CHARMM-style PDB file with segment names, atoms N, HN, CA, C and O in Angstrom:
ATOM      1  N   MET     1     119.979 -57.453 -40.577  1.00  0.00      PROA
ATOM      2  CA  MET     1     118.729 -56.607 -40.148  1.00  0.00      PROA
ATOM      3  C   MET     1     119.004 -56.219 -41.155  1.00  0.00      PROA
ATOM      4  O   MET     1     120.199 -56.472 -41.306  1.00  0.00      PROA
ATOM      5  N   LYS     2     118.435 -55.489 -42.408  1.00  0.00      PROA
ATOM      6  HN  LYS     2     117.465 -55.284 -42.286  1.00  0.00      PROA
ATOM      7  CA  LYS     2     118.129 -54.239 -43.026  1.00  0.00      PROA
ATOM      8  C   LYS     2     117.796 -53.323 -42.174  1.00  0.00      PROA
ATOM      9  O   LYS     2     117.205 -53.564 -41.121  1.00  0.00      PROA
ATOM     10  N   GLU     3     118.263 -51.825 -42.685  1.00  0.00      PROA
ATOM     11  HN  GLU     3     118.743 -51.629 -43.540  1.00  0.00      PROA
ATOM     12  CA  GLU     3     117.618 -51.285 -41.547  1.00  0.00      PROA
ATOM     13  C   GLU     3     116.686 -50.201 -41.858  1.00  0.00      PROA
ATOM     14  O   GLU     3     116.500 -49.127 -41.285  1.00  0.00      PROA
ATOM     15  N   SER     4     116.035 -50.822 -43.094  1.00  0.00      PROA
ATOM     16  HN  SER     4     116.186 -51.694 -43.559  1.00  0.00      PROA
ATOM     17  CA  SER     4     114.942 -50.359 -43.575  1.00  0.00      PROA
ATOM     18  C   SER     4     113.790 -51.124 -43.178  1.00  0.00      PROA
ATOM     19  O   SER     4     112.578 -51.084 -43.394  1.00  0.00      PROA
ATOM     20  N   LEU     5     114.808 -52.025 -42.347  1.00  0.00      PROA
ATOM     21  HN  LEU     5     115.792 -52.058 -42.171  1.00  0.00      PROA
ATOM     22  CA  LEU     5     112.853 -52.496 -41.727  1.00  0.00      PROA
ATOM     23  C   LEU     5     112.586 -51.642 -40.267  1.00  0.00      PROA
ATOM     24  O   LEU     5     111.523 -51.529 -39.658  1.00  0.00      PROA
ATOM     25  N   MET     6     114.073 -51.022 -39.885  1.00  0.00      PROA
ATOM     26  HN  MET     6     114.937 -51.114 -40.379  1.00  0.00      PROA
ATOM     27  CA  MET     6     113.490 -50.024 -38.677  1.00  0.00      PROA
ATOM     28  C   MET     6     111.491 -49.933 -38.875  1.00  0.00      PROA
ATOM     29  O   MET     6     110.715 -50.664 -38.262  1.00  0.00      PROA
ATOM     30  N   ASP     7     111.123 -48.946 -39.785  1.00  0.00      PROA
ATOM     31  HN  ASP     7     111.754 -48.352 -40.283  1.00  0.00      PROA
ATOM     32  CA  ASP     7     110.109 -48.280 -40.318  1.00  0.00      PROA
ATOM     33  C   ASP     7     108.784 -49.545 -40.307  1.00  0.00      PROA
ATOM     34  O   ASP     7     107.706 -49.392 -40.880  1.00  0.00      PROA
ATOM     35  N   VAL     8     109.084 -50.457 -39.720  1.00  0.00      PROA
ATOM     36  HN  VAL     8     109.960 -50.581 -39.255  1.00  0.00      PROA
ATOM     37  CA  VAL     8     107.892 -51.035 -39.343  1.00  0.00      PROA
ATOM     38  C   VAL     8     108.216 -52.255 -38.597  1.00  0.00      PROA
ATOM     39  O   VAL     8     107.297 -53.043 -38.816  1.00  0.00      PROA
ATOM     40  N   VAL     9     109.073 -52.776 -37.831  1.00  0.00      PROA
ATOM     41  HN  VAL     9     109.820 -52.135 -37.653  1.00  0.00      PROA
ATOM     42  CA  VAL     9     109.147 -53.522 -36.590  1.00  0.00      PROA
ATOM     43  C   VAL     9     108.851 -52.814 -35.552  1.00  0.00      PROA
ATOM     44  O   VAL     9     109.192 -51.645 -35.731  1.00  0.00      PROA
ATOM     45  N   CYS    10     108.097 -53.097 -33.977  1.00  0.00      PROA
ATOM     46  HN  CYS    10     107.819 -54.046 -33.832  1.00  0.00      PROA
ATOM     47  CA  CYS    10     108.185 -52.635 -33.304  1.00  0.00      PROA
ATOM     48  C   CYS    10     108.125 -53.308 -32.079  1.00  0.00      PROA
ATOM     49  O   CYS    10     108.183 -54.498 -32.389  1.00  0.00      PROA
ATOM     50  N   CYS    11     108.044 -53.220 -30.890  1.00  0.00      PROA
ATOM     51  HN  CYS    11     107.997 -52.253 -30.639  1.00  0.00      PROA
ATOM     52  CA  CYS    11     107.888 -53.876 -29.600  1.00  0.00      PROA
ATOM     53  C   CYS    11     107.167 -54.774 -29.546  1.00  0.00      PROA
ATOM     54  O   CYS    11     105.989 -54.427 -29.465  1.00  0.00      PROA
ATOM     55  N   PRO    12     107.417 -56.298 -29.559  1.00  0.00      PROA
ATOM     56  CA  PRO    12     106.085 -57.053 -29.473  1.00  0.00      PROA
ATOM     57  C   PRO    12     105.449 -57.026 -27.830  1.00  0.00      PROA
ATOM     58  O   PRO    12     104.616 -57.830 -27.413  1.00  0.00      PROA
ATOM     59  N   LEU    13     105.784 -56.408 -27.389  1.00  0.00      PROA
ATOM     60  HN  LEU    13     106.461 -55.754 -27.727  1.00  0.00      PROA
ATOM     61  CA  LEU    13     105.233 -56.220 -25.857  1.00  0.00      PROA
ATOM     62  C   LEU    13     103.954 -55.477 -26.081  1.00  0.00      PROA
ATOM     63  O   LEU    13     102.811 -55.934 -26.082  1.00  0.00      PROA
ATOM     64  N   ASP    14     104.371 -54.204 -26.277  1.00  0.00      PROA
ATOM     65  HN  ASP    14     105.299 -53.833 -26.276  1.00  0.00      PROA
ATOM     66  CA  ASP    14     104.203 -52.286 -26.158  1.00  0.00      PROA
ATOM     67  C   ASP    14     103.457 -51.993 -27.468  1.00  0.00      PROA
ATOM     68  O   ASP    14     102.367 -51.428 -27.381  1.00  0.00      PROA
ATOM     69  N   LYS    15     103.797 -52.224 -28.309  1.00  0.00      PROA
ATOM     70  HN  LYS    15     104.682 -52.684 -28.379  1.00  0.00      PROA
ATOM     71  CA  LYS    15     103.783 -51.953 -29.763  1.00  0.00      PROA
ATOM     72  C   LYS    15     104.475 -50.739 -30.215  1.00  0.00      PROA
ATOM     73  O   LYS    15     104.248 -50.221 -31.309  1.00  0.00      PROA
ATOM     74  N   ALA    16     105.509 -50.192 -29.173  1.00  0.00      PROA
ATOM     75  HN  ALA    16     105.694 -50.613 -28.285  1.00  0.00      PROA
ATOM     76  CA  ALA    16     106.135 -49.258 -29.257  1.00  0.00      PROA
ATOM     77  C   ALA    16     107.448 -48.677 -29.953  1.00  0.00      PROA
ATOM     78  O   ALA    16     108.450 -49.375 -29.797  1.00  0.00      PROA
ATOM     79  N   ASP    17     107.550 -47.894 -30.451  1.00  0.00      PROA
ATOM     80  HN  ASP    17     106.736 -47.326 -30.577  1.00  0.00      PROA
ATOM     81  CA  ASP    17     109.510 -48.313 -31.759  1.00  0.00      PROA
ATOM     82  C   ASP    17     110.384 -49.103 -31.012  1.00  0.00      PROA
ATOM     83  O   ASP    17     110.465 -49.548 -29.867  1.00  0.00      PROA
ATOM     84  N   LEU    18     111.049 -49.123 -32.124  1.00  0.00      PROA
ATOM     85  HN  LEU    18     110.983 -48.761 -33.054  1.00  0.00      PROA
ATOM     86  CA  LEU    18     112.155 -49.282 -31.453  1.00  0.00      PROA
ATOM     87  C   LEU    18     113.277 -49.066 -31.744  1.00  0.00      PROA
ATOM     88  O   LEU    18     113.689 -49.143 -32.901  1.00  0.00      PROA
ATOM     89  N   GLU    19     114.449 -48.547 -30.095  1.00  0.00      PROA
ATOM     90  HN  GLU    19     114.115 -48.484 -29.155  1.00  0.00      PROA
ATOM     91  CA  GLU    19     115.742 -47.985 -30.769  1.00  0.00      PROA
ATOM     92  C   GLU    19     116.889 -48.810 -31.204  1.00  0.00      PROA
ATOM     93  O   GLU    19     117.177 -49.811 -30.548  1.00  0.00      PROA
ATOM     94  N   LEU    20     117.803 -48.367 -32.609  1.00  0.00      PROA
ATOM     95  HN  LEU    20     117.570 -47.554 -33.142  1.00  0.00      PROA
ATOM     96  CA  LEU    20     118.866 -49.533 -32.677  1.00  0.00      PROA
ATOM     97  C   LEU    20     120.352 -49.075 -32.609  1.00  0.00      PROA
ATOM     98  O   LEU    20     120.683 -48.079 -33.253  1.00  0.00      PROA
ATOM     99  N   ASP    21     121.106 -49.638 -31.988  1.00  0.00      PROA
ATOM    100  HN  ASP    21     120.837 -50.446 -31.465  1.00  0.00      PROA
ATOM    101  CA  ASP    21     121.835 -50.087 -31.369  1.00  0.00      PROA
ATOM    102  C   ASP    21     123.053 -50.340 -31.740  1.00  0.00      PROA
ATOM    103  O   ASP    21     123.890 -50.618 -30.881  1.00  0.00      PROA
ATOM    104  N   VAL    22     123.393 -50.294 -33.102  1.00  0.00      PROA
ATOM    105  HN  VAL    22     122.714 -50.068 -33.801  1.00  0.00      PROA
ATOM    106  CA  VAL    22     124.334 -50.677 -33.474  1.00  0.00      PROA
ATOM    107  C   VAL    22     126.088 -51.364 -33.334  1.00  0.00      PROA
ATOM    108  O   VAL    22     127.040 -50.599 -33.486  1.00  0.00      PROA
ATOM    109  N   GLU    23     126.243 -52.444 -33.117  1.00  0.00      PROA
ATOM    110  HN  GLU    23     125.470 -53.066 -32.993  1.00  0.00      PROA
ATOM    111  CA  GLU    23     127.630 -53.378 -32.502  1.00  0.00      PROA
ATOM    112  C   GLU    23     128.580 -53.859 -33.712  1.00  0.00      PROA
ATOM    113  O   GLU    23     129.753 -54.217 -33.822  1.00  0.00      PROA
ATOM    114  N   ASP    24     127.602 -53.705 -34.462  1.00  0.00      PROA
ATOM    115  HN  ASP    24     126.649 -53.414 -34.372  1.00  0.00      PROA
ATOM    116  CA  ASP    24     128.664 -54.621 -36.144  1.00  0.00      PROA
ATOM    117  C   ASP    24     128.006 -54.689 -37.431  1.00  0.00      PROA
ATOM    118  O   ASP    24     127.122 -55.527 -37.609  1.00  0.00      PROA
ATOM    119  N   ARG    25     128.386 -53.811 -38.428  1.00  0.00      PROA
ATOM    120  HN  ARG    25     129.104 -53.131 -38.283  1.00  0.00      PROA
ATOM    121  CA  ARG    25     127.790 -53.936 -39.543  1.00  0.00      PROA
ATOM    122  C   ARG    25     128.498 -53.956 -40.653  1.00  0.00      PROA
ATOM    123  O   ARG    25     129.621 -53.463 -40.760  1.00  0.00      PROA
ATOM    124  N   ASP    26     127.743 -54.651 -41.733  1.00  0.00      PROA
ATOM    125  HN  ASP    26     126.830 -55.052 -41.647  1.00  0.00      PROA
ATOM    126  CA  ASP    26     129.068 -54.853 -43.007  1.00  0.00      PROA
ATOM    127  C   ASP    26     128.128 -53.589 -43.915  1.00  0.00      PROA
ATOM    128  O   ASP    26     127.400 -52.757 -43.373  1.00  0.00      PROA
ATOM    129  N   GLU    27     128.397 -53.728 -45.553  1.00  0.00      PROA
ATOM    130  HN  GLU    27     128.988 -54.403 -45.994  1.00  0.00      PROA
ATOM    131  CA  GLU    27     127.713 -52.533 -46.160  1.00  0.00      PROA
ATOM    132  C   GLU    27     126.188 -52.480 -46.160  1.00  0.00      PROA
ATOM    133  O   GLU    27     125.490 -51.492 -45.933  1.00  0.00      PROA
ATOM    134  N   GLU    28     125.800 -53.713 -46.456  1.00  0.00      PROA
ATOM    135  HN  GLU    28     126.367 -54.516 -46.641  1.00  0.00      PROA
ATOM    136  CA  GLU    28     124.045 -53.442 -46.120  1.00  0.00      PROA
ATOM    137  C   GLU    28     123.543 -53.566 -45.030  1.00  0.00      PROA
ATOM    138  O   GLU    28     122.427 -53.063 -44.898  1.00  0.00      PROA
ATOM    139  N   GLU    29     124.067 -54.166 -44.023  1.00  0.00      PROA
ATOM    140  HN  GLU    29     124.973 -54.575 -44.130  1.00  0.00      PROA
ATOM    141  CA  GLU    29     122.770 -55.211 -43.109  1.00  0.00      PROA
ATOM    142  C   GLU    29     123.812 -54.815 -41.140  1.00  0.00      PROA
ATOM    143  O   GLU    29     124.942 -54.928 -40.665  1.00  0.00      PROA
ATOM    144  N   VAL    30     122.722 -54.448 -40.807  1.00  0.00      PROA
ATOM    145  HN  VAL    30     121.804 -54.356 -41.192  1.00  0.00      PROA
ATOM    146  CA  VAL    30     123.066 -54.667 -39.517  1.00  0.00      PROA
ATOM    147  C   VAL    30     123.709 -55.998 -38.811  1.00  0.00      PROA
ATOM    148  O   VAL    30     122.811 -56.705 -38.353  1.00  0.00      PROA
ATOM    149  N   LEU    31     124.576 -56.350 -38.671  1.00  0.00      PROA
ATOM    150  HN  LEU    31     125.305 -55.776 -39.044  1.00  0.00      PROA
ATOM    151  CA  LEU    31     124.774 -58.095 -37.937  1.00  0.00      PROA
ATOM    152  C   LEU    31     124.700 -58.300 -36.748  1.00  0.00      PROA
ATOM    153  O   LEU    31     124.358 -59.390 -36.290  1.00  0.00      PROA
ATOM    154  N   ALA    32     125.036 -57.194 -35.978  1.00  0.00      PROA
ATOM    155  HN  ALA    32     125.314 -56.309 -36.351  1.00  0.00      PROA
ATOM    156  CA  ALA    32     124.614 -57.562 -34.172  1.00  0.00      PROA
ATOM    157  C   ALA    32     124.174 -56.254 -33.873  1.00  0.00      PROA
ATOM    158  O   ALA    32     124.207 -55.460 -34.813  1.00  0.00      PROA
ATOM    159  N   GLY    33     123.702 -55.778 -32.594  1.00  0.00      PROA
ATOM    160  HN  GLY    33     123.675 -56.423 -31.830  1.00  0.00      PROA
ATOM    161  CA  GLY    33     123.517 -55.374 -31.665  1.00  0.00      PROA
ATOM    162  C   GLY    33     122.307 -54.798 -31.028  1.00  0.00      PROA
ATOM    163  O   GLY    33     122.912 -54.107 -30.208  1.00  0.00      PROA
ATOM    164  N   THR    34     121.642 -54.670 -30.897  1.00  0.00      PROA
ATOM    165  HN  THR    34     121.150 -55.231 -31.563  1.00  0.00      PROA
ATOM    166  CA  THR    34     121.039 -54.312 -29.810  1.00  0.00      PROA
ATOM    167  C   THR    34     119.578 -53.213 -30.342  1.00  0.00      PROA
ATOM    168  O   THR    34     119.801 -52.073 -30.747  1.00  0.00      PROA
ATOM    169  N   LEU    35     117.581 -53.993 -30.221  1.00  0.00      PROA
ATOM    170  HN  LEU    35     117.399 -54.920 -29.892  1.00  0.00      PROA
ATOM    171  CA  LEU    35     116.545 -53.158 -30.639  1.00  0.00      PROA
ATOM    172  C   LEU    35     116.382 -53.096 -29.227  1.00  0.00      PROA
ATOM    173  O   LEU    35     116.489 -54.037 -28.440  1.00  0.00      PROA
ATOM    174  N   THR    36     115.993 -51.365 -28.857  1.00  0.00      PROA
ATOM    175  HN  THR    36     115.906 -50.601 -29.496  1.00  0.00      PROA
ATOM    176  CA  THR    36     114.935 -51.198 -27.560  1.00  0.00      PROA
ATOM    177  C   THR    36     114.306 -49.905 -27.688  1.00  0.00      PROA
ATOM    178  O   THR    36     114.459 -48.791 -28.190  1.00  0.00      PROA
ATOM    179  N   CYS    37     113.119 -50.963 -26.624  1.00  0.00      PROA
ATOM    180  HN  CYS    37     112.995 -51.867 -26.216  1.00  0.00      PROA
ATOM    181  CA  CYS    37     112.051 -50.718 -26.947  1.00  0.00      PROA
ATOM    182  C   CYS    37     111.840 -48.422 -26.546  1.00  0.00      PROA
ATOM    183  O   CYS    37     112.491 -47.814 -25.696  1.00  0.00      PROA
ATOM    184  N   THR    38     110.856 -47.845 -27.425  1.00  0.00      PROA
ATOM    185  HN  THR    38     110.327 -48.339 -28.115  1.00  0.00      PROA
ATOM    186  CA  THR    38     111.286 -46.419 -26.512  1.00  0.00      PROA
ATOM    187  C   THR    38     110.501 -46.151 -24.959  1.00  0.00      PROA
ATOM    188  O   THR    38     110.642 -45.498 -23.925  1.00  0.00      PROA
ATOM    189  N   GLU    39     109.562 -47.174 -25.620  1.00  0.00      PROA
ATOM    190  HN  GLU    39     109.447 -47.704 -26.460  1.00  0.00      PROA
ATOM    191  CA  GLU    39     108.771 -46.918 -24.371  1.00  0.00      PROA
ATOM    192  C   GLU    39     108.733 -47.986 -23.089  1.00  0.00      PROA
ATOM    193  O   GLU    39     108.745 -47.351 -22.035  1.00  0.00      PROA
ATOM    194  N   CYS    40     108.682 -49.699 -22.843  1.00  0.00      PROA
ATOM    195  HN  CYS    40     108.671 -50.215 -23.700  1.00  0.00      PROA
ATOM    196  CA  CYS    40     108.926 -50.200 -21.165  1.00  0.00      PROA
ATOM    197  C   CYS    40     110.175 -50.471 -21.556  1.00  0.00      PROA
ATOM    198  O   CYS    40     110.674 -50.895 -20.514  1.00  0.00      PROA
ATOM    199  N   GLY    41     111.269 -50.513 -22.638  1.00  0.00      PROA
ATOM    200  HN  GLY    41     110.863 -50.169 -23.484  1.00  0.00      PROA
ATOM    201  CA  GLY    41     112.997 -50.309 -22.650  1.00  0.00      PROA
ATOM    202  C   GLY    41     113.056 -51.820 -22.117  1.00  0.00      PROA
ATOM    203  O   GLY    41     113.424 -51.967 -20.952  1.00  0.00      PROA
ATOM    204  N   GLU    42     112.700 -53.042 -22.928  1.00  0.00      PROA
ATOM    205  HN  GLU    42     112.401 -52.922 -23.875  1.00  0.00      PROA
ATOM    206  CA  GLU    42     113.201 -54.003 -23.387  1.00  0.00      PROA
ATOM    207  C   GLU    42     114.079 -53.631 -24.247  1.00  0.00      PROA
ATOM    208  O   GLU    42     114.018 -52.533 -24.800  1.00  0.00      PROA
ATOM    209  N   ALA    43     115.264 -54.737 -24.530  1.00  0.00      PROA
ATOM    210  HN  ALA    43     115.313 -55.629 -24.080  1.00  0.00      PROA
ATOM    211  CA  ALA    43     115.824 -55.001 -24.809  1.00  0.00      PROA
ATOM    212  C   ALA    43     116.002 -56.081 -25.519  1.00  0.00      PROA
ATOM    213  O   ALA    43     115.830 -57.142 -24.920  1.00  0.00      PROA
ATOM    214  N   TYR    44     116.504 -56.153 -27.399  1.00  0.00      PROA
ATOM    215  HN  TYR    44     116.644 -55.291 -27.886  1.00  0.00      PROA
ATOM    216  CA  TYR    44     116.014 -58.056 -28.251  1.00  0.00      PROA
ATOM    217  C   TYR    44     117.750 -57.474 -28.246  1.00  0.00      PROA
ATOM    218  O   TYR    44     118.561 -56.706 -27.729  1.00  0.00      PROA
ATOM    219  N   PRO    45     117.580 -58.255 -28.998  1.00  0.00      PROA
ATOM    220  CA  PRO    45     119.343 -58.510 -29.386  1.00  0.00      PROA
ATOM    221  C   PRO    45     119.245 -59.069 -30.441  1.00  0.00      PROA
ATOM    222  O   PRO    45     118.394 -59.949 -30.561  1.00  0.00      PROA
ATOM    223  N   ILE    46     120.139 -58.702 -31.582  1.00  0.00      PROA
ATOM    224  HN  ILE    46     120.831 -57.987 -31.484  1.00  0.00      PROA
ATOM    225  CA  ILE    46     120.985 -59.003 -32.998  1.00  0.00      PROA
ATOM    226  C   ILE    46     121.933 -59.562 -33.551  1.00  0.00      PROA
ATOM    227  O   ILE    46     122.964 -58.953 -33.836  1.00  0.00      PROA
ATOM    228  N   GLU    47     121.688 -61.221 -33.875  1.00  0.00      PROA
ATOM    229  HN  GLU    47     120.851 -61.716 -33.642  1.00  0.00      PROA
ATOM    230  CA  GLU    47     122.889 -61.856 -33.317  1.00  0.00      PROA
ATOM    231  C   GLU    47     122.816 -62.269 -34.941  1.00  0.00      PROA
ATOM    232  O   GLU    47     121.741 -62.758 -35.292  1.00  0.00      PROA
ATOM    233  N   ASP    48     123.750 -62.137 -35.862  1.00  0.00      PROA
ATOM    234  HN  ASP    48     124.622 -61.740 -35.577  1.00  0.00      PROA
ATOM    235  CA  ASP    48     124.164 -62.610 -37.157  1.00  0.00      PROA
ATOM    236  C   ASP    48     123.113 -62.357 -37.929  1.00  0.00      PROA
ATOM    237  O   ASP    48     122.573 -63.175 -38.675  1.00  0.00      PROA
ATOM    238  N   GLY    49     122.665 -60.721 -37.698  1.00  0.00      PROA
ATOM    239  HN  GLY    49     123.105 -60.057 -37.093  1.00  0.00      PROA
ATOM    240  CA  GLY    49     122.121 -60.381 -38.437  1.00  0.00      PROA
ATOM    241  C   GLY    49     120.504 -60.803 -38.299  1.00  0.00      PROA
ATOM    242  O   GLY    49     119.605 -60.316 -38.984  1.00  0.00      PROA
ATOM    243  N   ILE    50     120.411 -61.388 -37.699  1.00  0.00      PROA
ATOM    244  HN  ILE    50     121.142 -61.783 -37.143  1.00  0.00      PROA
ATOM    245  CA  ILE    50     118.911 -61.860 -37.031  1.00  0.00      PROA
ATOM    246  C   ILE    50     118.068 -60.908 -35.682  1.00  0.00      PROA
ATOM    247  O   ILE    50     118.596 -61.064 -34.581  1.00  0.00      PROA
ATOM    248  N   PRO    51     116.912 -60.030 -35.719  1.00  0.00      PROA
ATOM    249  CA  PRO    51     116.627 -59.536 -34.788  1.00  0.00      PROA
ATOM    250  C   PRO    51     116.026 -60.836 -33.965  1.00  0.00      PROA
ATOM    251  O   PRO    51     115.407 -61.648 -34.652  1.00  0.00      PROA
ATOM    252  N   ASN    52     116.145 -61.081 -32.657  1.00  0.00      PROA
ATOM    253  HN  ASN    52     116.648 -60.420 -32.099  1.00  0.00      PROA
ATOM    254  CA  ASN    52     115.377 -61.526 -31.612  1.00  0.00      PROA
ATOM    255  C   ASN    52     114.412 -61.424 -30.735  1.00  0.00      PROA
ATOM    256  O   ASN    52     114.586 -61.419 -29.517  1.00  0.00      PROA
ATOM    257  N   LEU    53     112.896 -61.301 -31.545  1.00  0.00      PROA
ATOM    258  HN  LEU    53     112.754 -61.305 -32.535  1.00  0.00      PROA
ATOM    259  CA  LEU    53     111.697 -60.053 -31.311  1.00  0.00      PROA
ATOM    260  C   LEU    53     111.007 -61.176 -29.998  1.00  0.00      PROA
ATOM    261  O   LEU    53     109.943 -60.861 -29.465  1.00  0.00      PROA
ATOM    262  N   LEU    54     111.748 -62.474 -29.582  1.00  0.00      PROA
ATOM    263  HN  LEU    54     112.612 -62.730 -30.014  1.00  0.00      PROA
ATOM    264  CA  LEU    54     110.455 -63.154 -28.824  1.00  0.00      PROA
ATOM    265  C   LEU    54     110.489 -62.222 -27.801  1.00  0.00      PROA
ATOM    266  O   LEU    54     111.523 -61.689 -27.400  1.00  0.00      PROA
ATOM    267  N   PRO    55     109.214 -61.985 -27.311  1.00  0.00      PROA
ATOM    268  CA  PRO    55     109.289 -61.516 -25.280  1.00  0.00      PROA
ATOM    269  C   PRO    55     110.102 -62.196 -24.264  1.00  0.00      PROA
ATOM    270  O   PRO    55     110.126 -63.414 -24.090  1.00  0.00      PROA
ATOM    271  N   PRO    56     110.983 -61.028 -23.393  1.00  0.00      PROA
ATOM    272  CA  PRO    56     111.610 -62.333 -23.209  1.00  0.00      PROA
ATOM    273  C   PRO    56     111.416 -63.772 -21.502  1.00  0.00      PROA
ATOM    274  O   PRO    56     112.228 -64.513 -20.948  1.00  0.00      PROA
ATOM    275  N   ASP    57     110.313 -63.563 -21.349  1.00  0.00      PROA
ATOM    276  HN  ASP    57     109.654 -62.961 -21.799  1.00  0.00      PROA
ATOM    277  CA  ASP    57     110.480 -65.041 -20.694  1.00  0.00      PROA
ATOM    278  C   ASP    57     109.879 -65.793 -22.136  1.00  0.00      PROA
ATOM    279  O   ASP    57     110.843 -66.557 -22.094  1.00  0.00      PROA
ATOM    280  N   MET    58     109.222 -66.198 -23.232  1.00  0.00      PROA
ATOM    281  HN  MET    58     108.438 -65.577 -23.265  1.00  0.00      PROA
ATOM    282  CA  MET    58     109.883 -66.997 -24.421  1.00  0.00      PROA
ATOM    283  C   MET    58     111.225 -67.281 -24.782  1.00  0.00      PROA
ATOM    284  O   MET    58     111.684 -68.420 -24.865  1.00  0.00      PROA
ATOM    285  N   ARG    59     112.081 -65.840 -25.074  1.00  0.00      PROA
ATOM    286  HN  ARG    59     111.709 -64.914 -25.007  1.00  0.00      PROA
ATOM    287  CA  ARG    59     113.276 -65.839 -25.086  1.00  0.00      PROA
ATOM    288  C   ARG    59     114.506 -67.084 -24.074  1.00  0.00      PROA
ATOM    289  O   ARG    59     115.145 -68.080 -24.413  1.00  0.00      PROA
ATOM    290  N   GLU    60     114.362 -66.435 -22.949  1.00  0.00      PROA
ATOM    291  HN  GLU    60     113.843 -65.625 -22.674  1.00  0.00      PROA
ATOM    292  CA  GLU    60     114.821 -67.483 -22.329  1.00  0.00      PROA
ATOM    293  C   GLU    60     114.627 -69.048 -21.652  1.00  0.00      PROA
ATOM    294  O   GLU    60     115.400 -69.719 -20.969  1.00  0.00      PROA
ATOM    295  N   GLU    61     113.162 -69.335 -22.181  1.00  0.00      PROA
ATOM    296  HN  GLU    61     112.533 -68.790 -22.735  1.00  0.00      PROA
ATOM    297  CA  GLU    61     113.110 -70.979 -22.591  1.00  0.00      PROA
ATOM    298  C   GLU    61     113.407 -71.209 -23.844  1.00  0.00      PROA
ATOM    299  O   GLU    61     114.287 -72.043 -24.060  1.00  0.00      PROA
ATOM    300  N   ALA    62     112.782 -70.564 -24.933  1.00  0.00      PROA
ATOM    301  HN  ALA    62     112.067 -69.887 -24.758  1.00  0.00      PROA
ATOM    302  CA  ALA    62     114.329 -71.013 -26.205  1.00  0.00      PROA
ATOM    303  C   ALA    62     115.338 -71.564 -25.823  1.00  0.00      PROA
ATOM    304  O   ALA    62     115.838 -72.681 -25.959  1.00  0.00      PROA
ATOM    305  N   ALA    63     115.685 -70.282 -25.124  1.00  0.00      PROA
ATOM    306  HN  ALA    63     115.279 -69.375 -25.014  1.00  0.00      PROA
ATOM    307  CA  ALA    63     117.674 -70.881 -25.081  1.00  0.00      PROA
ATOM    308  C   ALA    63     117.613 -72.224 -23.531  1.00  0.00      PROA
ATOM    309  O   ALA    63     118.412 -73.137 -23.320  1.00  0.00      PROA
ATOM    310  N   ALA    64     116.547 -71.891 -22.833  1.00  0.00      PROA
ATOM    311  HN  ALA    64     115.898 -71.150 -23.004  1.00  0.00      PROA
ATOM    312  CA  ALA    64     117.327 -73.381 -22.452  1.00  0.00      PROA
ATOM    313  C   ALA    64     117.231 -74.814 -22.920  1.00  0.00      PROA
ATOM    314  OT1 ALA    64     117.960 -75.674 -22.426  1.00  0.00      PROA
TER     315      ALA     64
END
């Protein structure tokens, strides 16, 4: 995920801003980390450079 996308992504639950916590990156993008909502506190994982912005209940269904 490119950090420049932070200007356009928002929490799918309440449309608030997301805070980026980077765990791993290469020269151009974030490979692993977390996007955390500044309002509700919900955390969305970034894995292999792809942010999972599904709401928590849908994320659990997709993993099952």
